[in-house]
C-alpha positions in Angstrom: -41.1 211.6 45.5 -39.3 210.5 49.0 -39.7 206.5 49.8 -42.3 206.0 52.3 -42.5 203.3 54.8 -44.9 202.1 56.9 -43.3 200.5 60.4 -44.2 199.4 63.9 -42.1 200.2 66.6 -42.8 199.6 70.5 -42.4 202.0 73.5 -43.2 200.4 76.5 -45.9 198.7 75.9 -47.3 201.0 73.4 -47.0 200.2 69.6 -46.9 203.1 67.4 -47.5 203.0 63.6 -45.6 205.0 61.4 -44.8 205.9 58.1 -41.6 206.8 57.5 -39.1 208.2 55.2 -37.6 205.1 54.4 -33.6 206.3 55.1 -34.8 207.1 58.5 -36.3 203.4 59.3 -33.2 203.0 61.4 -33.7 206.3 63.3 -37.0 205.6 64.3 -35.9 202.2 65.2 -32.7 203.6 67.4 -35.1 206.1 68.8 -37.6 203.5 70.1 -34.9 200.7 71.4 -32.9 203.4 73.3 -36.1 204.4 74.4 -36.9 201.1 76.0 -33.5 200.3 77.2 -33.8 204.1 79.3 -37.6 202.9 80.6 -35.8 199.5 81.5 -33.2 201.3 83.7 -36.0 203.6 85.4 -38.4 201.0 86.2 -35.4 199.3 87.8 -34.4 201.8 89.2 -37.7 203.0 90.8 -39.3 199.3 91.7 -39.9 199.6 95.2 -41.7 202.9 94.7 -44.1 201.2 92.5 -44.0 204.8 90.4 -46.6 204.7 87.6 -45.8 204.5 83.9 -46.5 208.2 83.2 -43.5 208.5 85.2 -40.7 206.4 84.1 -41.7 207.4 80.9 -41.1 211.3 81.4 -37.9 210.1 83.8 -36.5 208.6 80.7 -37.9 211.7 78.4 -35.3 213.7 80.7 -32.8 211.8 80.5 -32.6 211.5 77.1 -33.5 215.1 76.3 -30.5 216.3 78.7 -28.2 213.2 76.6 -29.3 215.5 73.4 -28.8 219.0 74.9 -25.6 218.0 75.8 -24.7 216.7 72.6 -25.5 219.7 71.3 -23.3 221.9 73.3 -20.5 219.7 72.2 -20.7 220.5 68.6 -21.2 224.0 69.1 -20.0 226.0 66.4 -18.6 228.6 68.4 -14.8 227.2 67.9 -15.3 227.6 63.8 -17.1 231.2 64.1 -14.1 232.0 66.2 -11.6 231.2 64.0 -13.6 232.5 60.8 -13.7 235.9 62.8 -9.5 235.6 63.3 -9.7 235.1 59.9 -11.3 237.6 58.4 -9.5 239.9 60.6 -6.5 239.1 58.9 -7.7 239.0 55.5 -8.5 242.6 56.4 -5.1 243.5 58.0 -3.2 242.0 55.1 -5.6 244.1 52.9 -4.7 247.2 54.2 -1.4 246.6 53.7 -1.7 246.3 50.5 -3.2 250.0 50.3 0.2 251.3 51.3 
């Protein structure tokens, strides 16, 4: 059975009580820190515009999601798949030559 812990994280002005796997606690805390950091950035940037908090939060969410997508694309498995396809072709050629 997985060890679970109850934690409280704060995002902006909202406290979130969560139950998470003990091993995941640092991940949730870092996620909250990242969101709060982005919130402060956008609150500062758009202070003069006096935008509602939900606009600021949505800017932060889009920013973080874009970073996530960028990271996913950087860690593509395509180069590995290409290398495996090439090696498979070479192996098949080698095995065909052995049949002669």
